[in-house]
N, CA, C and O atoms as a GROMACS GRO file, in nm:
protein
  532
    1MET      N    1   0.092  -0.152   0.007
    1MET     CA    2   0.007  -0.014  -0.020
    1MET      C    3   0.096   0.104   0.004
    1MET      O    4   0.053   0.197  -0.064
    2HIS      N    5   0.195   0.138   0.068
    2HIS     CA    6   0.290   0.235   0.103
    2HIS      C    7   0.347   0.263  -0.074
    2HIS      O    8   0.352   0.366  -0.141
    3LYS      N    9   0.374   0.156  -0.096
    3LYS     CA   10   0.440   0.171  -0.239
    3LYS      C   11   0.332   0.238  -0.352
    3LYS      O   12   0.369   0.302  -0.450
    4LEU      N   13   0.197   0.210  -0.318
    4LEU     CA   14   0.142   0.238  -0.420
    4LEU      C   15   0.101   0.416  -0.417
    4LEU      O   16   0.074   0.494  -0.508
    5ILE      N   17   0.110   0.428  -0.298
    5ILE     CA   18   0.081   0.585  -0.232
    5ILE      C   19   0.230   0.675  -0.301
    5ILE      O   20   0.221   0.769  -0.381
    6GLN      N   21   0.308   0.640  -0.268
    6GLN     CA   22   0.475   0.682  -0.322
    6GLN      C   23   0.436   0.690  -0.505
    6GLN      O   24   0.465   0.786  -0.577
    7LEU      N   25   0.383   0.598  -0.537
    7LEU     CA   26   0.396   0.587  -0.717
    7LEU      C   27   0.285   0.679  -0.719
    7LEU      O   28   0.298   0.740  -0.825
    8PHE      N   29   0.157   0.733  -0.645
    8PHE     CA   30   0.082   0.804  -0.700
    8PHE      C   31   0.134   0.922  -0.681
    8PHE      O   32   0.100   1.009  -0.760
    9ASN      N   33   0.220   0.953  -0.586
    9ASN     CA   34   0.261   1.109  -0.513
    9ASN      C   35   0.345   1.127  -0.655
    9ASN      O   36   0.309   1.229  -0.714
   10TYR      N   37   0.480   1.030  -0.745
   10TYR     CA   38   0.557   1.041  -0.755
   10TYR      C   39   0.475   1.068  -0.958
   10TYR      O   40   0.523   1.155  -1.031
   11LYS      N   41   0.387   1.000  -0.994
   11LYS     CA   42   0.298   1.042  -1.117
   11LYS      C   43   0.229   1.226  -1.104
   11LYS      O   44   0.229   1.325  -1.177
   12LYS      N   45   0.174   1.186  -0.958
   12LYS     CA   46   0.137   1.363  -0.944
   12LYS      C   47   0.223   1.431  -0.982
   12LYS      O   48   0.200   1.484  -1.091
   13MET      N   49   0.343   1.461  -0.923
   13MET     CA   50   0.428   1.535  -0.924
   13MET      C   51   0.492   1.498  -1.082
   13MET      O   52   0.375   1.478  -1.116
   14ILE      N   53   0.533   1.485  -1.148
   14ILE     CA   54   0.583   1.419  -1.282
   14ILE      C   55   0.493   1.537  -1.388
   14ILE      O   56   0.526   1.635  -1.455
   15THR      N   57   0.337   1.448  -1.353
   15THR     CA   58   0.236   1.556  -1.448
   15THR      C   59   0.227   1.698  -1.367
   15THR      O   60   0.166   1.781  -1.435
   16LEU      N   61   0.261   1.738  -1.270
   16LEU     CA   62   0.238   1.876  -1.225
   16LEU      C   63   0.365   1.976  -1.303
   16LEU      O   64   0.365   2.095  -1.334
   17CYS      N   65   0.455   1.882  -1.316
   17CYS     CA   66   0.633   1.949  -1.377
   17CYS      C   67   0.593   1.944  -1.520
   17CYS      O   68   0.667   2.011  -1.593
   18TYR      N   69   0.501   1.885  -1.576
   18TYR     CA   70   0.517   1.876  -1.721
   18TYR      C   71   0.406   2.007  -1.744
   18TYR      O   72   0.439   2.105  -1.811
   19LEU      N   73   0.294   1.998  -1.692
   19LEU     CA   74   0.178   2.114  -1.720
   19LEU      C   75   0.247   2.248  -1.643
   19LEU      O   76   0.197   2.357  -1.674
   20LEU      N   77   0.339   2.249  -1.562
   20LEU     CA   78   0.440   2.383  -1.553
   20LEU      C   79   0.493   2.434  -1.689
   20LEU      O   80   0.474   2.532  -1.760
   21LEU      N   81   0.572   2.314  -1.692
   21LEU     CA   82   0.654   2.311  -1.853
   21LEU      C   83   0.567   2.400  -1.922
   21LEU      O   84   0.560   2.523  -1.918
   22ILE      N   85   0.509   2.327  -1.978
   22ILE     CA   86   0.387   2.375  -2.073
   22ILE      C   87   0.326   2.473  -2.038
   22ILE      O   88   0.258   2.511  -2.133
   23PHE      N   89   0.312   2.551  -1.931
   23PHE     CA   90   0.255   2.691  -1.917
   23PHE      C   91   0.344   2.802  -1.908
   23PHE      O   92   0.308   2.920  -1.920
   24PHE      N   93   0.487   2.754  -1.881
   24PHE     CA   94   0.587   2.849  -1.911
   24PHE      C   95   0.612   2.861  -2.062
   24PHE      O   96   0.608   2.966  -2.127
   25PHE      N   97   0.634   2.756  -2.102
   25PHE     CA   98   0.660   2.784  -2.245
   25PHE      C   99   0.541   2.846  -2.341
   25PHE      O  100   0.568   2.895  -2.450
   26PHE      N  101   0.418   2.838  -2.292
   26PHE     CA  102   0.339   2.935  -2.382
   26PHE      C  103   0.287   3.048  -2.307
   26PHE      O  104   0.207   3.123  -2.362
   27SER      N  105   0.326   3.069  -2.180
   27SER     CA  106   0.354   3.243  -2.168
   27SER      C  107   0.425   3.281  -2.163
   27SER      O  108   0.428   3.384  -2.095
   28PHE      N  109   0.571   3.229  -2.242
   28PHE     CA  110   0.677   3.320  -2.296
   28PHE      C  111   0.665   3.324  -2.447
   28PHE      O  112   0.726   3.410  -2.510
   29PHE      N  113   0.565   3.206  -2.526
   29PHE     CA  114   0.556   3.203  -2.670
   29PHE      C  115   0.447   3.326  -2.697
   29PHE      O  116   0.452   3.386  -2.805
   30PHE      N  117   0.357   3.358  -2.604
   30PHE     CA  118   0.210   3.420  -2.650
   30PHE      C  119   0.259   3.580  -2.603
   30PHE      O  120   0.223   3.679  -2.668
   31ASP      N  121   0.350   3.591  -2.475
   31ASP     CA  122   0.384   3.732  -2.448
   31ASP      C  123   0.519   3.758  -2.552
   31ASP      O  124   0.538   3.880  -2.542
   32PHE      N  125   0.612   3.707  -2.637
   32PHE     CA  126   0.678   3.760  -2.701
   32PHE      C  127   0.590   3.827  -2.837
   32PHE      O  128   0.492   3.789  -2.901
   33GLN      N  129   0.674   3.936  -2.843
   33GLN     CA  130   0.612   4.035  -2.988
   33GLN      C  131   0.745   4.089  -3.038
   33GLN      O  132   0.839   4.126  -2.967
   34PHE      N  133   0.740   4.089  -3.177
   34PHE     CA  134   0.772   4.105  -3.234
   34PHE      C  135   0.692   4.167  -3.368
   34PHE      O  136   0.577   4.140  -3.403
   35ASN      N  137   0.793   4.260  -3.435
   35ASN     CA  138   0.756   4.333  -3.560
   35ASN      C  139   0.784   4.266  -3.683
   35ASN      O  140   0.905   4.262  -3.707
   36LYS      N  141   0.700   4.202  -3.783
   36LYS     CA  142   0.748   4.141  -3.925
   36LYS      C  143   0.865   4.254  -4.014
   36LYS      O  144   0.965   4.231  -4.082
   37GLU      N  145   0.808   4.356  -3.981
   37GLU     CA  146   0.927   4.456  -4.109
   37GLU      C  147   1.036   4.411  -4.057
   37GLU      O  148   1.105   4.339  -4.129
   38GLU      N  149   1.085   4.441  -3.908
   38GLU     CA  150   1.207   4.449  -3.832
   38GLU      C  151   1.240   4.306  -3.904
   38GLU      O  152   1.312   4.320  -4.003
   39ILE      N  153   1.204   4.178  -3.876
   39ILE     CA  154   1.264   4.065  -3.899
   39ILE      C  155   1.284   4.035  -4.068
   39ILE      O  156   1.381   3.964  -4.097
   40ILE      N  157   1.194   4.087  -4.185
   40ILE     CA  158   1.206   4.086  -4.287
   40ILE      C  159   1.336   4.165  -4.305
   40ILE      O  160   1.439   4.105  -4.336
   41SER      N  161   1.334   4.298  -4.287
   41SER     CA  162   1.481   4.353  -4.310
   41SER      C  163   1.554   4.303  -4.280
   41SER      O  164   1.638   4.282  -4.368
   42PHE      N  165   1.584   4.244  -4.141
   42PHE     CA  166   1.717   4.164  -4.079
   42PHE      C  167   1.790   4.064  -4.170
   42PHE      O  168   1.913   4.065  -4.185
   43LEU      N  169   1.697   3.968  -4.235
   43LEU     CA  170   1.678   3.877  -4.320
   43LEU      C  171   1.750   3.910  -4.437
   43LEU      O  172   1.855   3.857  -4.475
   44ILE      N  173   1.675   4.016  -4.503
   44ILE     CA  174   1.764   4.072  -4.603
   44ILE      C  175   1.847   4.131  -4.615
   44ILE      O  176   1.918   4.134  -4.716
   45ASN      N  177   1.864   4.210  -4.491
   45ASN     CA  178   2.020   4.290  -4.501
   45ASN      C  179   2.142   4.206  -4.453
   45ASN      O  180   2.257   4.239  -4.481
   46ASN      N  181   2.105   4.079  -4.367
   46ASN     CA  182   2.202   3.966  -4.334
   46ASN      C  183   2.187   3.880  -4.395
   46ASN      O  184   2.216   3.779  -4.331
   47LYS      N  185   2.146   3.852  -4.520
   47LYS     CA  186   2.144   3.750  -4.621
   47LYS      C  187   2.285   3.642  -4.623
   47LYS      O  188   2.306   3.525  -4.593
   48ASP      N  189   2.356   3.746  -4.670
   48ASP     CA  190   2.492   3.710  -4.679
   48ASP      C  191   2.537   3.602  -4.583
   48ASP      O  192   2.560   3.483  -4.608
   49LYS      N  193   2.546   3.669  -4.465
   49LYS     CA  194   2.588   3.681  -4.369
   49LYS      C  195   2.531   3.501  -4.296
   49LYS      O  196   2.604   3.410  -4.255
   50LEU      N  197   2.385   3.505  -4.305
   50LEU     CA  198   2.358   3.387  -4.252
   50LEU      C  199   2.373   3.221  -4.332
   50LEU      O  200   2.395   3.108  -4.290
   51ASP      N  201   2.341   3.298  -4.507
   51ASP     CA  202   2.404   3.186  -4.595
   51ASP      C  203   2.514   3.100  -4.564
   51ASP      O  204   2.517   2.977  -4.560
   52HIS      N  205   2.631   3.211  -4.538
   52HIS     CA  206   2.800   3.180  -4.526
   52HIS      C  207   2.767   3.091  -4.367
   52HIS      O  208   2.812   2.977  -4.359
   53TYR      N  209   2.701   3.139  -4.264
   53TYR     CA  210   2.697   3.063  -4.130
   53TYR      C  211   2.616   2.921  -4.119
   53TYR      O  212   2.631   2.834  -4.032
   54ILE      N  213   2.533   2.921  -4.224
   54ILE     CA  214   2.445   2.795  -4.255
   54ILE      C  215   2.553   2.684  -4.354
   54ILE      O  216   2.551   2.564  -4.328
   55LYS      N  217   2.609   2.718  -4.423
   55LYS     CA  218   2.730   2.666  -4.522
   55LYS      C  219   2.818   2.602  -4.451
   55LYS      O  220   2.843   2.485  -4.478
   56ASN      N  221   2.891   2.681  -4.328
   56ASN     CA  222   2.976   2.639  -4.253
   56ASN      C  223   2.954   2.530  -4.141
   56ASN      O  224   3.009   2.445  -4.071
   57ASN      N  225   2.888   2.564  -4.159
   57ASN     CA  226   2.800   2.555  -3.944
   57ASN      C  227   2.689   2.413  -3.957
   57ASN      O  228   2.644   2.348  -3.863
   58PHE      N  229   2.668   2.396  -4.088
   58PHE     CA  230   2.536   2.244  -4.094
   58PHE      C  231   2.564   2.193  -3.988
   58PHE      O  232   2.515   2.229  -3.881
   59PHE      N  233   2.640   2.109  -3.999
   59PHE     CA  234   2.603   2.011  -3.826
   59PHE      C  235   2.561   2.060  -3.720
   59PHE      O  236   2.457   2.031  -3.660
   60ASN      N  237   2.660   2.156  -3.684
   60ASN     CA  238   2.590   2.219  -3.546
   60ASN      C  239   2.468   2.324  -3.549
   60ASN      O  240   2.421   2.370  -3.445
   61LEU      N  241   2.423   2.355  -3.670
   61LEU     CA  242   2.298   2.368  -3.703
   61LEU      C  243   2.168   2.282  -3.735
   61LEU      O  244   2.056   2.330  -3.749
   62SER      N  245   2.194   2.174  -3.742
   62SER     CA  246   2.138   2.084  -3.790
   62SER      C  247   2.105   2.012  -3.641
   62SER      O  248   1.997   2.011  -3.581
   63LEU      N  249   2.249   1.945  -3.596
   63LEU     CA  250   2.196   1.943  -3.445
   63LEU      C  251   2.098   2.075  -3.334
   63LEU      O  252   1.978   2.067  -3.306
   64ILE      N  253   2.145   2.130  -3.312
   64ILE     CA  254   2.052   2.236  -3.274
   64ILE      C  255   1.906   2.270  -3.348
   64ILE      O  256   1.825   2.352  -3.307
   65PHE      N  257   1.898   2.219  -3.422
   65PHE     CA  258   1.712   2.261  -3.479
   65PHE      C  259   1.687   2.080  -3.437
   65PHE      O  260   1.590   2.050  -3.368
   66PHE      N  261   1.742   2.019  -3.465
   66PHE     CA  262   1.680   1.855  -3.416
   66PHE      C  263   1.666   1.878  -3.308
   66PHE      O  264   1.552   1.855  -3.267
   67ILE      N  265   1.770   1.935  -3.199
   67ILE     CA  266   1.705   1.913  -3.003
   67ILE      C  267   1.592   2.006  -2.996
   67ILE      O  268   1.488   1.977  -2.937
   68PHE      N  269   1.620   2.162  -3.082
   68PHE     CA  270   1.511   2.222  -3.032
   68PHE      C  271   1.396   2.159  -3.137
   68PHE      O  272   1.296   2.164  -3.065
   69SER      N  273   1.353   2.105  -3.262
   69SER     CA  274   1.212   2.043  -3.265
   69SER      C  275   1.208   1.991  -3.174
   69SER      O  276   1.112   2.030  -3.107
   70ILE      N  277   1.293   1.874  -3.102
   70ILE     CA  278   1.223   1.760  -3.030
   70ILE      C  279   1.154   1.861  -2.936
   70ILE      O  280   1.031   1.854  -2.934
   71ILE      N  281   1.221   1.971  -2.845
   71ILE     CA  282   1.166   2.007  -2.719
   71ILE      C  283   1.023   2.094  -2.772
   71ILE      O  284   0.911   2.084  -2.724
   72TRP      N  285   1.058   2.161  -2.861
   72TRP     CA  286   0.914   2.233  -2.886
   72TRP      C  287   0.767   2.153  -2.884
   72TRP      O  288   0.653   2.188  -2.853
   73THR      N  289   0.854   1.969  -2.957
   73THR     CA  290   0.723   1.894  -2.977
   73THR      C  291   0.676   1.836  -2.849
   73THR      O  292   0.573   1.768  -2.838
   74ILE      N  293   0.740   1.860  -2.774
   74ILE     CA  294   0.733   1.767  -2.646
   74ILE      C  295   0.702   1.913  -2.592
   74ILE      O  296   0.790   1.903  -2.507
   75CYS      N  297   0.666   2.002  -2.577
   75CYS     CA  298   0.619   2.143  -2.522
   75CYS      C  299   0.474   2.152  -2.594
   75CYS      O  300   0.416   2.256  -2.566
   76LEU      N  301   0.407   2.070  -2.675
   76LEU     CA  302   0.301   2.133  -2.736
   76LEU      C  303   0.292   2.200  -2.851
   76LEU      O  304   0.183   2.230  -2.900
   77GLY      N  305   0.416   2.231  -2.911
   77GLY     CA  306   0.443   2.380  -2.988
   77GLY      C  307   0.344   2.291  -3.125
   77GLY      O  308   0.323   2.172  -3.147
   78PHE      N  309   0.302   2.420  -3.196
   78PHE     CA  310   0.243   2.332  -3.371
   78PHE      C  311   0.320   2.366  -3.448
   78PHE      O  312   0.402   2.454  -3.420
   79GLY      N  313   0.315   2.297  -3.592
   79GLY     CA  314   0.452   2.277  -3.660
   79GLY      C  315   0.472   2.374  -3.735
   79GLY      O  316   0.554   2.346  -3.823
   80LEU      N  317   0.428   2.495  -3.742
   80LEU     CA  318   0.430   2.589  -3.880
   80LEU      C  319   0.586   2.655  -3.847
   80LEU      O  320   0.664   2.667  -3.942
   81PRO      N  321   0.624   2.692  -3.723
   81PRO     CA  322   0.739   2.745  -3.698
   81PRO      C  323   0.838   2.667  -3.779
   81PRO      O  324   0.897   2.692  -3.884
   82LEU      N  325   0.837   2.575  -3.706
   82LEU     CA  326   0.931   2.460  -3.720
   82LEU      C  327   0.991   2.435  -3.871
   82LEU      O  328   1.101   2.414  -3.921
   83LEU      N  329   0.823   2.453  -3.928
   83LEU     CA  330   0.838   2.433  -4.102
   83LEU      C  331   0.870   2.532  -4.156
   83LEU      O  332   0.922   2.509  -4.266
   84MET      N  333   0.861   2.697  -4.114
   84MET     CA  334   0.896   2.780  -4.165
   84MET      C  335   1.066   2.785  -4.180
   84MET      O  336   1.145   2.819  -4.269
   85LEU      N  337   1.076   2.730  -4.041
   85LEU     CA  338   1.281   2.765  -4.021
   85LEU      C  339   1.322   2.641  -4.110
   85LEU      O  340   1.412   2.666  -4.189
   86ALA      N  341   1.279   2.525  -4.112
   86ALA     CA  342   1.314   2.423  -4.176
   86ALA      C  343   1.351   2.467  -4.304
   86ALA      O  344   1.469   2.453  -4.337
   87ALA      N  345   1.260   2.525  -4.389
   87ALA     CA  346   1.258   2.570  -4.505
   87ALA      C  347   1.351   2.658  -4.562
   87ALA      O  348   1.394   2.658  -4.678
   88TYR      N  349   1.387   2.759  -4.438
   88TYR     CA  350   1.484   2.853  -4.469
   88TYR      C  351   1.621   2.785  -4.402
   88TYR      O  352   1.727   2.801  -4.462
   89LEU      N  353   1.620   2.728  -4.308
   89LEU     CA  354   1.771   2.660  -4.346
   89LEU      C  355   1.845   2.589  -4.432
   89LEU      O  356   1.960   2.610  -4.471
   90PHE      N  357   1.759   2.492  -4.460
   90PHE     CA  358   1.811   2.337  -4.571
   90PHE      C  359   1.708   2.315  -4.625
   90PHE      O  360   1.591   2.334  -4.590
   91ASP      N  361   1.761   2.265  -4.735
   91ASP     CA  362   1.663   2.251  -4.877
   91ASP      C  363   1.586   2.133  -4.871
   91ASP      O  364   1.615   2.033  -4.806
   92PRO      N  365   1.478   2.151  -4.948
   92PRO     CA  366   1.349   2.061  -4.887
   92PRO      C  367   1.379   1.918  -4.849
   92PRO      O  368   1.335   1.864  -4.748
   93LEU      N  369   1.458   1.861  -4.942
   93LEU     CA  370   1.454   1.718  -4.885
   93LEU      C  371   1.509   1.662  -4.726
   93LEU      O  372   1.458   1.567  -4.666
   94ASN      N  373   1.625   1.746  -4.674
   94ASN     CA  374   1.701   1.774  -4.552
   94ASN      C  375   1.618   1.817  -4.436
   94ASN      O  376   1.617   1.784  -4.318
   95GLY      N  377   1.543   1.909  -4.515
   95GLY     CA  378   1.436   2.015  -4.424
   95GLY      C  379   1.329   1.932  -4.366
   95GLY      O  380   1.293   1.941  -4.249
   96THR      N  381   1.262   1.821  -4.484
   96THR     CA  382   1.151   1.760  -4.424
   96THR      C  383   1.181   1.643  -4.337
   96THR      O  384   1.094   1.585  -4.271
   97LEU      N  385   1.354   1.598  -4.342
   97LEU     CA  386   1.359   1.481  -4.287
   97LEU      C  387   1.381   1.515  -4.184
   97LEU      O  388   1.329   1.450  -4.093
   98PHE      N  389   1.483   1.654  -4.140
   98PHE     CA  390   1.477   1.667  -3.985
   98PHE      C  391   1.365   1.651  -3.920
   98PHE      O  392   1.332   1.562  -3.842
   99LEU      N  393   1.291   1.768  -3.966
   99LEU     CA  394   1.146   1.772  -3.944
   99LEU      C  395   1.070   1.659  -3.886
   99LEU      O  396   1.022   1.652  -3.773
  100ILE      N  397   1.068   1.572  -3.981
  100ILE     CA  398   0.951   1.462  -3.964
  100ILE      C  399   1.054   1.371  -3.854
  100ILE      O  400   1.003   1.342  -3.745
  101THR      N  401   1.194   1.329  -3.880
  101THR     CA  402   1.231   1.241  -3.752
  101THR      C  403   1.210   1.317  -3.603
  101THR      O  404   1.174   1.268  -3.496
  102ALA      N  405   1.246   1.452  -3.637
  102ALA     CA  406   1.249   1.532  -3.462
  102ALA      C  407   1.073   1.523  -3.415
  102ALA      O  408   1.041   1.478  -3.304
  103LYS      N  409   0.975   1.568  -3.511
  103LYS     CA  410   0.872   1.545  -3.473
  103LYS      C  411   0.819   1.385  -3.374
  103LYS      O  412   0.770   1.373  -3.261
  104THR      N  413   0.850   1.299  -3.462
  104THR     CA  414   0.833   1.142  -3.445
  104THR      C  415   0.889   1.123  -3.306
  104THR      O  416   0.820   1.063  -3.225
  105ILE      N  417   1.001   1.167  -3.273
  105ILE     CA  418   1.056   1.130  -3.176
  105ILE      C  419   0.991   1.202  -3.078
  105ILE      O  420   0.955   1.140  -2.978
  106GLY      N  421   0.966   1.336  -3.088
  106GLY     CA  422   0.954   1.416  -2.950
  106GLY      C  423   0.780   1.363  -2.940
  106GLY      O  424   0.743   1.340  -2.825
  107VAL      N  425   0.677   1.344  -3.048
  107VAL     CA  426   0.546   1.279  -3.012
  107VAL      C  427   0.581   1.139  -2.966
  107VAL      O  428   0.501   1.122  -2.875
  108ALA      N  429   0.633   1.060  -2.973
  108ALA     CA  430   0.705   0.943  -2.933
  108ALA      C  431   0.738   0.946  -2.747
  108ALA      O  432   0.691   0.868  -2.664
  109ILE      N  433   0.791   1.010  -2.733
  109ILE     CA  434   0.828   1.112  -2.605
  109ILE      C  435   0.698   1.116  -2.500
  109ILE      O  436   0.658   1.073  -2.391
  110ILE      N  437   0.667   1.190  -2.602
  110ILE     CA  438   0.511   1.228  -2.512
  110ILE      C  439   0.448   1.071  -2.495
  110ILE      O  440   0.481   0.997  -2.401
  111PHE      N  441   0.371   1.040  -2.580
  111PHE     CA  442   0.332   0.883  -2.557
  111PHE      C  443   0.386   0.817  -2.493
  111PHE      O  444   0.303   0.741  -2.444
  112ILE      N  445   0.518   0.788  -2.444
  112ILE     CA  446   0.566   0.706  -2.361
  112ILE      C  447   0.556   0.781  -2.256
  112ILE      O  448   0.544   0.695  -2.169
  113PHE      N  449   0.552   0.912  -2.186
  113PHE     CA  450   0.489   0.984  -2.125
  113PHE      C  451   0.396   1.002  -2.069
  113PHE      O  452   0.397   1.041  -1.952
  114TYR      N  453   0.254   0.971  -2.156
  114TYR     CA  454   0.124   0.956  -2.107
  114TYR      C  455   0.090   0.826  -2.065
  114TYR      O  456   0.023   0.788  -1.969
  115LYS      N  457   0.150   0.762  -2.160
  115LYS     CA  458   0.154   0.548  -2.121
  115LYS      C  459   0.179   0.554  -1.950
  115LYS      O  460   0.098   0.544  -1.857
  116LYS      N  461   0.325   0.576  -1.950
  116LYS     CA  462   0.347   0.568  -1.806
  116LYS      C  463   0.278   0.637  -1.712
  116LYS      O  464   0.258   0.570  -1.611
  117VAL      N  465   0.231   0.755  -1.709
  117VAL     CA  466   0.166   0.817  -1.629
  117VAL      C  467   0.016   0.780  -1.618
  117VAL      O  468  -0.017   0.762  -1.500
  118PHE      N  469  -0.052   0.769  -1.678
  118PHE     CA  470  -0.171   0.780  -1.706
  118PHE      C  471  -0.281   0.667  -1.749
  118PHE      O  472  -0.401   0.693  -1.750
  119ARG      N  473  -0.230   0.541  -1.783
  119ARG     CA  474  -0.248   0.429  -1.853
  119ARG      C  475  -0.368   0.345  -1.745
  119ARG      O  476  -0.467   0.284  -1.785
  120GLU      N  477  -0.331   0.360  -1.622
  120GLU     CA  478  -0.389   0.280  -1.539
  120GLU      C  479  -0.543   0.373  -1.485
  120GLU      O  480  -0.645   0.318  -1.443
  121ASN      N  481  -0.523   0.518  -1.499
  121ASN     CA  482  -0.648   0.565  -1.491
  121ASN      C  483  -0.734   0.556  -1.637
  121ASN      O  484  -0.855   0.556  -1.615
  122PHE      N  485  -0.708   0.549  -1.746
  122PHE     CA  486  -0.796   0.526  -1.849
  122PHE      C  487  -0.826   0.402  -1.857
  122PHE      O  488  -0.922   0.392  -1.933
  123LEU      N  489  -0.790   0.291  -1.812
  123LEU     CA  490  -0.796   0.152  -1.801
  123LEU      C  491  -0.906   0.142  -1.704
  123LEU      O  492  -0.991   0.054  -1.722
  124LYS      N  493  -0.912   0.198  -1.632
  124LYS     CA  494  -1.016   0.215  -1.498
  124LYS      C  495  -1.180   0.250  -1.570
  124LYS      O  496  -1.277   0.186  -1.528
  125LYS      N  497  -1.197   0.364  -1.688
  125LYS     CA  498  -1.310   0.378  -1.728
  125LYS      C  499  -1.376   0.258  -1.818
  125LYS      O  500  -1.320   0.179  -1.894
  126LYS      N  501  -1.494   0.270  -1.789
  126LYS     CA  502  -1.568   0.140  -1.870
  126LYS      C  503  -1.541   0.156  -2.037
  126LYS      O  504  -1.500   0.053  -2.089
  127ILE      N  505  -1.559   0.264  -2.122
  127ILE     CA  506  -1.527   0.278  -2.215
  127ILE      C  507  -1.396   0.194  -2.265
  127ILE      O  508  -1.390   0.102  -2.347
  128PHE      N  509  -1.306   0.250  -2.198
  128PHE     CA  510  -1.152   0.205  -2.184
  128PHE      C  511  -1.134   0.054  -2.181
  128PHE      O  512  -1.056  -0.010  -2.252
  129LYS      N  513  -1.219   0.004  -2.085
  129LYS     CA  514  -1.225  -0.153  -2.077
  129LYS      C  515  -1.299  -0.202  -2.175
  129LYS      O  516  -1.278  -0.320  -2.198
  130LYS      N  517  -1.378  -0.151  -2.238
  130LYS     CA  518  -1.443  -0.256  -2.362
  130LYS      C  519  -1.348  -0.230  -2.476
  130LYS      O  520  -1.369  -0.290  -2.581
  131ILE      N  521  -1.281  -0.177  -2.471
  131ILE     CA  522  -1.182  -0.143  -2.618
  131ILE      C  523  -1.101  -0.235  -2.587
  131ILE      O  524  -1.089  -0.325  -2.671
  132ASN      N  525  -1.024  -0.244  -2.467
  132ASN     CA  526  -0.927  -0.328  -2.479
  132ASN      C  527  -0.904  -0.469  -2.460
  132ASN      O  528  -0.799  -0.535  -2.458
  133GLN      N  529  -1.066  -0.512  -2.440
  133GLN     CA  530  -1.101  -0.623  -2.409
  133GLN      C  531  -1.118  -0.715  -2.575
  133GLN      O  532  -1.154  -0.833  -2.577
   0.00000   0.00000   0.00000
């Protein structure tokens, strides 16, 4: 019985930490303000520097993009910003492969987390008992 209570408290703490992570992620994302004209002018003015950096640091850029995409997916971020970033940084084939692989790994991590934390609660419901039989 004591281990069951301890396991239940552990799952509550993990769930609370995940929800706090999502809350901070979205509060930062929606409070972030930017001006479209400034971003476009920055990209136009620094196109040569950015292209030079992308060509010379492909591995580092790919690794950072890959890790950021996984974290973005775990925090339940939507796919459009990643898609636009992948289209700018990589050619179509590499960008698509990086993005699909990173999103798949991120979703698998979310699935494993939910399966470990919430599976018993779902199985207790009558609807899910019928489905699992």
